[in-house]
C-alpha positions in Angstrom: -6.2 -24.6 -4.4 -6.6 -21.0 -5.5 -3.3 -19.1 -5.6 -3.6 -15.4 -4.4 -1.4 -12.9 -6.1 -1.7 -9.7 -4.0 -0.5 -6.4 -5.6 0.8 -4.1 -2.8 2.3 -1.1 -4.7 0.9 2.3 -5.3 1.7 5.9 -4.4 -1.3 6.6 -2.2 -2.0 10.2 -3.3 -5.9 10.1 -3.3 -6.2 10.0 0.5 -3.6 12.6 1.4 -2.6 13.5 4.1 -3.3 10.1 5.8 -1.9 8.2 2.8 1.4 9.1 1.2 4.1 7.5 -1.0 6.1 6.5 2.0 3.1 4.7 3.6 0.2 4.4 1.2 -3.4 3.6 1.9 -3.1 -0.2 1.7 -1.0 -0.2 4.8 -3.2 2.2 6.7 -6.2 1.3 9.0 -9.0 3.1 7.2 -11.8 0.7 7.9 -11.3 -1.2 11.1 -8.2 -2.1 13.1 -6.5 -4.1 10.4 -5.1 -2.3 7.3 -6.6 -2.9 3.9 -3.6 -5.0 3.0 -4.1 -7.2 6.1 -7.8 -7.6 5.3 -6.9 -8.7 1.8 -4.5 -11.3 3.3 -7.2 -12.6 5.6 -9.9 -12.7 2.9 -7.7 -14.9 0.7 -6.5 -17.3 3.4 -7.9 -20.6 4.5 -8.0 -24.3 3.4 -9.0 -23.4 -0.2 -6.1 -21.0 -0.8 -2.4 -21.6 -1.2 0.0 -19.3 0.6 -0.1 -15.9 -1.1 2.4 -14.2 -3.3 2.7 -10.5 -2.5 4.3 -8.2 -5.1 5.4 -5.0 -3.7 8.0 -2.2 -4.2 11.4 -1.7 -2.7 10.1 0.9 -0.3 7.4 -1.3 1.1 9.1 -4.7 1.5 9.6 -4.4 5.3 6.2 -2.8 5.9 4.6 -5.7 3.9 6.6 -8.3 5.9 5.7 -6.8 9.2 2.0 -6.7 8.4 2.0 -10.2 7.0 3.6 -11.4 10.2 1.1 -9.5 12.4 -1.7 -11.1 10.4 -0.4 -14.6 10.9 -0.3 -15.7 7.3 2.4 -18.2 6.9 4.7 -19.2 4.0 3.9 -16.2 1.9 6.2 -15.3 -1.0 7.2 -11.6 -1.0 8.4 -10.4 -4.5 10.2 -7.1 -4.5 10.0 -5.0 -7.7 13.1 -2.7 -8.0 11.2 -0.2 -10.1 7.5 0.7 -10.3 6.2 -0.6 -13.6 2.4 -0.8 -13.1 0.4 -4.0 -12.9 1.2 -5.9 -16.2 4.8 -6.8 -15.4 3.8 -7.7 -11.8 1.1 -10.1 -13.1 3.3 -11.6 -15.8 6.2 -12.1 -13.3 3.9 -13.9 -10.9 2.6 -16.2 -13.7 6.1 -16.9 -14.9 7.1 -18.0 -11.4 4.3 -20.6 -11.6 4.7 -21.8 -15.2 5.6 -25.3 -14.0 2.0 -25.6 -12.7 0.1 -24.2 -15.6 -3.4 -25.4 -14.4 -3.1 -23.5 -11.1 -5.9 -20.8 -10.9 -4.6 -17.4 -9.8 -6.6 -14.7 -8.0 -4.9 -11.4 -8.8 -6.1 -8.6 -6.6 -5.1 -5.1 -5.4 -4.6 -4.8 -1.7 -6.2 -1.4 -1.2 -9.9 -2.3 -1.6 -12.6 -2.9 1.0 -15.0 -5.8 0.8 -17.7 -5.8 3.4 -19.5 -9.1 2.7 -17.0 -11.9 2.7 -19.5 -14.6 2.1 -20.8 -12.9 -1.1 -17.2 -12.4 -2.3 -16.5 -16.1 -1.6 -19.5 -17.1 -3.6 -18.5 -14.9 -6.6 -15.0 -16.2 -6.4 -16.3 -19.8 -6.7 -18.2 -18.8 -9.8 -15.1 -17.1 -11.2 -13.1 -20.2 -10.7 -15.5 -22.3 -12.7 -15.2 -19.9 -15.6 -11.4 -19.7 -15.2 -11.1 -23.5 -15.4 -12.9 -23.3 -18.8 -10.0 -21.1 -20.0 -11.3 -17.6 -19.4 -9.7 -14.6 -17.8 -12.4 -13.5 -15.4 -12.8 -9.9 -14.1 -15.1 -8.9 -11.3 -17.6 -6.2 -12.2 -19.3 -4.0 -9.6 -22.7 -2.3 -10.2 -22.0 1.5 -10.1 -24.1 3.6 -7.8 -22.7 7.0 -8.9 -20.9 8.4 -12.0 -17.4 7.9 -10.7 -14.8 9.5 -13.0 -11.8 7.8 -11.4 -12.8 4.2 -12.2 -12.5 2.0 -15.2 -15.8 0.5 -16.6 -16.8 -2.7 -18.2 -19.4 -2.9 -20.9 -21.3 -6.2 -21.1 -23.6 -7.7 -23.6 -26.0 -8.9 -20.9 -27.1 -7.9 -17.4 -26.7 -9.9 -14.2 -29.5 -12.2 -13.1 -28.1 -12.5 -9.6 -25.0 -12.0 -7.6 -22.2 -14.0 -9.2 -23.8 -14.1 -12.6 -21.3 -14.6 -15.5 -21.4 -11.7 -18.0 -19.7 -11.2 -21.4 -17.5 -8.1 -21.5 -17.4 -6.4 -24.9 -15.5 -3.2 -24.0 -13.2 -1.6 -21.4 -13.7 2.1 -20.8 -11.1 4.1 -18.9 -12.1 6.9 -16.5 -14.9 8.6 -18.5 -16.0 12.2 -17.8 -19.0 12.6 -15.6 -21.6 13.1 -18.3 -20.5 10.0 -20.1 -20.3 8.0 -16.9 -23.9 9.0 -16.1 -25.1 7.8 -19.5 -23.2 4.5 -19.1 -24.8 3.9 -15.7 -28.3 4.6 -17.1 -27.8 2.0 -19.8 -27.7 -0.8 -17.2 -24.9 -2.8 -18.8 -21.8 -1.0 -17.5 -20.0 -2.0 -14.4 -17.0 -0.7 -12.4 -13.8 -2.6 -13.1 -12.8 -3.9 -9.7 -9.3 -4.8 -10.8 -9.7 -8.3 -9.4 -8.9 -11.1 -12.0 -9.1 -14.9 -11.9 -7.4 -17.1 -14.4 -5.2 -20.2 -14.9 -1.5 -19.6 -15.1 -1.4 -21.0 -18.6 -4.2 -18.6 -19.7 -2.3 -15.6 -18.4 0.9 -16.6 -20.1 -0.8 -17.3 -23.4 -2.6 -13.9 -23.3 0.7 -12.1 -22.8 2.4 -14.1 -25.5 -0.4 -13.1 -27.9 -1.0 -9.5 -27.0 2.1 -8.2 -25.2 5.0 -10.4 -26.1 7.5 -7.6 -25.6 7.1 -8.0 -21.9 8.1 -11.6 -21.8 11.9 -11.4 -22.1 12.5 -8.7 -19.5 10.2 -10.3 -17.0 11.8 -13.7 -17.6 15.2 -12.2 -17.1 14.2 -10.2 -14.0 12.9 -13.5 -12.5 15.8 -15.7 -13.6 18.5 -13.2 -12.5 16.7 -12.3 -9.3 18.0 -13.4 -5.9 16.8 -14.4 -2.5 17.3 -11.6 0.1 16.3 -12.5 3.6 12.6 -13.4 3.2 12.3 -11.6 -0.1 12.6 -12.6 -3.8 14.3 -9.5 -5.3 13.8 -9.1 -9.0 16.8 -8.1 -11.1 16.9 -4.3 -11.4 18.4 -3.8 -14.8 16.3 -6.5 -16.4 13.0 -5.3 -14.8 13.7 -1.7 -15.8 13.3 -2.8 -19.5 9.6 -3.6 -18.9 7.1 -1.1 -20.2 5.2 0.8 -17.6 1.7 -0.5 -18.4 -1.4 -1.8 -16.7 -2.7 -5.3 -17.0 -5.9 -3.9 -18.5 -4.0 -2.0 -21.3 -1.5 -4.8 -22.0 -3.9 -7.7 -22.1 -7.6 -7.2 -21.2 -8.4 -4.5 -23.7 -6.8 -6.5 -26.5 -8.4 -9.9 -26.0 -11.8 -9.0 -27.4 -14.6 -10.6 -25.4 -13.9 -11.8 -21.9 -15.9 -12.9 -18.9 -17.0 -10.8 -15.9 -18.6 -12.0 -12.7 -21.1 -9.7 -11.1 -19.8 -8.7 -7.7 -22.3 -7.5 -5.1 -20.4 -7.6 -1.8 -20.0 -4.0 -0.5 -16.9 -3.4 -2.6 -15.1 -0.1 -2.5 -11.7 1.0 -3.6 -11.8 3.8 -1.0 -10.5 6.1 -3.8 -11.7 9.3 -2.2 -12.4 10.8 1.2 -16.1 10.9 0.2 -15.9 7.1 -0.1 -14.3 6.8 3.3 -17.0 9.0 4.8 -19.7 6.7 3.6 -18.2 3.9 5.7 -18.7 5.7 9.0 -21.7 6.4 11.1 -23.3 9.7 10.5 -25.1 12.0 13.0 -28.6 13.5 12.4 -27.0 16.2 10.3 -25.2 13.8 8.0 -21.7 14.4 9.5 -19.1 11.7 9.9 -16.4 12.2 12.6 -13.2 10.2 13.1 -10.5 10.7 15.8 -10.3 13.9 17.8 -12.9 15.8 15.8 -16.0 17.9 16.7 -18.7 19.3 14.5 -20.7 22.4 15.5 -23.7 23.4 13.3 -22.2 21.4 10.4 -24.0 19.3 7.8 -22.9 16.5 5.4 -19.3 17.0 6.3 -16.4 14.6 7.1 -14.0 15.6 9.9 -11.0 13.4 10.8 -8.0 14.1 13.1 -5.4 11.4 13.1 -3.5 13.0 15.9 -5.1 12.6 19.4 -3.2 15.8 20.4 -4.8 17.8 17.6 -8.4 18.9 18.1 -10.1 19.4 14.8 -13.3 21.6 15.2 -15.7 22.4 12.4 -18.1 25.3 12.8 -20.9 26.0 10.3 -19.5 23.7 7.6 -21.6 22.2 4.8 -20.4 19.5 2.4 -16.8 19.9 3.6 -14.0 17.4 4.1 -11.3 18.3 6.7 -8.6 15.8 7.5 -5.7 16.6 9.9 -2.5 14.8 10.8 0.4 16.1 12.9 2.1 17.7 9.9 -0.7 18.3 7.3 -4.3 19.5 7.0 -6.6 19.0 4.0 -9.7 21.1 3.6 -11.9 20.7 0.5 -15.5 20.7 -0.5 -17.1 17.3 -1.1 -17.3 17.9 -4.9 -13.5 17.9 -5.1 -13.0 14.7 -3.1 -11.8 12.7 -6.1 -9.2 15.3 -7.1 -6.9 15.2 -4.0 -4.0 14.0 -6.1 -3.7 17.5 -7.4 -2.7 18.7 -3.9 0.2 16.2 -3.9 1.4 17.5 -7.2 1.4 21.1 -5.9 3.2 20.1 -2.7 5.8 18.2 -4.7 6.4 21.3 -6.9 7.0 23.2 -3.7 9.5 20.5 -2.6 7.4 20.0 0.6 8.3 16.8 2.5 4.6 16.4 3.4 3.9 15.5 -0.3 5.3 12.0 0.1 6.7 11.5 3.5 5.4 11.4 7.1 7.3 12.7 10.2 7.3 9.1 11.3 9.6 7.0 9.0 9.3 3.3 9.2 12.3 1.0 9.2 12.7 -2.8 9.4 13.9 -2.4 13.0 11.0 0.0 14.1 10.6 3.7 13.3 11.9 7.2 14.0 10.2 10.6 13.9 11.6 14.2 14.1 10.4 16.1 17.1 12.4 19.3 16.5 14.7 20.5 13.7 16.8 23.7 13.9 20.1 25.1 12.8 22.7 22.5 13.5 20.5 20.3 15.7 17.7 17.7 15.4 15.7 15.9 18.1 14.2 12.5 17.2 12.1 9.9 18.9 13.3 6.3 18.0 11.4 3.0 18.6 13.3 -0.3 18.2 11.2 -3.5 18.1 12.1 -6.4 20.3 15.1 -8.1 18.7 15.6 -5.2 16.3 18.9 -3.6 15.6 20.2 -0.7 13.6 23.2 -1.2 11.4 26.8 -0.8 12.5 27.5 2.7 11.2 29.2 6.0 11.6 28.6 9.6 10.6 30.9 12.2 9.1 29.1 15.4 10.0 27.2 14.8 13.3 27.5 13.6 16.8 24.6 12.1 18.8 23.2 11.8 22.3 20.9 8.9 23.2 18.5 8.9 26.2 16.6 5.7 26.9 13.0 6.5 28.0 11.5 3.0 28.0 12.8 -0.5 27.6 16.4 -1.6 27.5 19.2 -1.0 24.9 22.4 -2.6 24.0 24.8 0.1 22.7 28.1 -0.4 20.9 30.4 2.7 20.6 33.8 1.9 19.0 35.0 -1.2 20.9 32.8 -0.6 24.0 29.5 -2.5 24.5 27.1 -1.6 27.4 23.5 -2.1 28.5 21.3 0.9 29.1 17.9 1.2 30.8 15.4 4.0 31.4 16.9 7.5 32.1 20.4 6.4 31.2 22.2 8.1 28.3 25.3 7.9 26.1 27.2 10.0 23.7 28.2 9.1 20.2 31.2 11.2 19.0 31.4 12.4 15.4 32.9 9.6 13.3 32.6 6.9 16.0 31.4 3.4 14.8 28.3 2.5 16.7 25.2 0.4 16.9 21.9 0.3 18.8 20.0 -2.9 19.6 17.0 -4.0 21.5 17.7 -7.3 23.3 14.5 -7.2 25.4 11.0 -8.4 24.9 9.4 -4.9 25.0 9.7 -2.0 22.5 12.7 0.3 23.1 12.0 4.0 23.1 14.7 6.6 23.2 15.3 10.3 22.4 18.2 11.1 20.0 19.7 14.6 19.9 21.9 15.2 16.8 24.3 18.1 16.5 26.5 19.0 13.6 27.0 20.8 10.3 24.8 18.3 8.3 21.9 16.2 9.6 20.6 14.5 6.5 19.8 10.8 6.5 22.4 10.1 3.8 25.3 11.0 6.2 25.9 7.3 7.0 28.6 4.8 6.4 27.3 1.3 7.0 29.6 -1.6 7.9 27.2 -4.3 8.9 23.4 -4.7 8.5 21.2 -7.6 9.2 18.6 -6.3 6.8 21.0 -6.1 3.8 20.4 -2.4 3.1 22.7 0.1 1.4 23.9 3.4 2.8 20.8 5.4 2.1 19.0 5.3 5.5 19.6 4.4 9.1 
């Protein structure tokens, strides 16, 4: 069987404000009800596939697990990287974990891409496997339809005869400027690098041994010294930190000389800009695409999206404009700048704005919380606890709390007292009191939390017990 290795890291800056570091685009529902990550899981599941290995970061381990469970993919292996080190260490670690089965063919893929035609993808994947079993590292190449400056390109010595044709790659070109990209497209033998690779485990390991041997020892140590943690395989932090921060393309593919590409014609998109997202939706007679609570009046060729049903986004007299609104951020730009949205995140980070990387809703393994109001010495939060979820047994040094249940049932521990609470019932958590919140029911628990005190930061927590094996950094 083919062994999927799904890479689920990334900072999510190119689709701000809907995608951010705390919840990047692979976990968002941008094209259909399922997230791009879940669509990737489904695309690589079935009788011809082994259970997938998902490689993700510390911040995304519980989000990944929750979406895997919701998708129904069983027996997956979830590898947690303690530090972001790009794709080369991730690929090498995955291959090292399978070195006892050297002939296994791996499918290495990002999780933030869209593939519209699954049958065409499956056909190309079959052809890629044939080439991989001959000892090649195979990359999928997509015919470019515009001079994208944010993509890597593959130069080939031949042109495809049909979908799934095998091509010989002679050069990798990283993110060219627009004029160069246009000339490459006109030549007919340049293709977008999809970032999807197919190869035997032994082929991957031999390539790293030959071209990037300095990555072998830290990756081997990170794997050997790693530990099982709940449903995760957590790589060793100190060992993994010794890995170079480098992509698989730079560490291996650009150094191996000629390699094989399979022509991929399946409606592929990496959804790397809001312009790309616009092209997925239905347009009106004026070329506008609307999503969510959005209205266009005398607009043309514009994209309007409101993620918050309570926020009405109205465009009047707009042309070639992208406007995207969430409950705490609004982006307005012209279509020509749609591939430069990462610059807005850099500016917001310099301003120390929370919106640069975080949402108001913060996901946790037990559910989520979001701030409704924040003022001097008080904060009001909405908290949702999943059925069976529980917060850690904890206390606070600087704040007291009131909890009011608005839906569901709660099991509340305060000091040595344990009680059940239902809708419209409340309790008080004194400053310094050891307490815990649990949802013993079968429905989500929703409550309002009112905090008061001299310091309301998330790091004011002393944790005594936690079923999720977390430290003291968050509730």
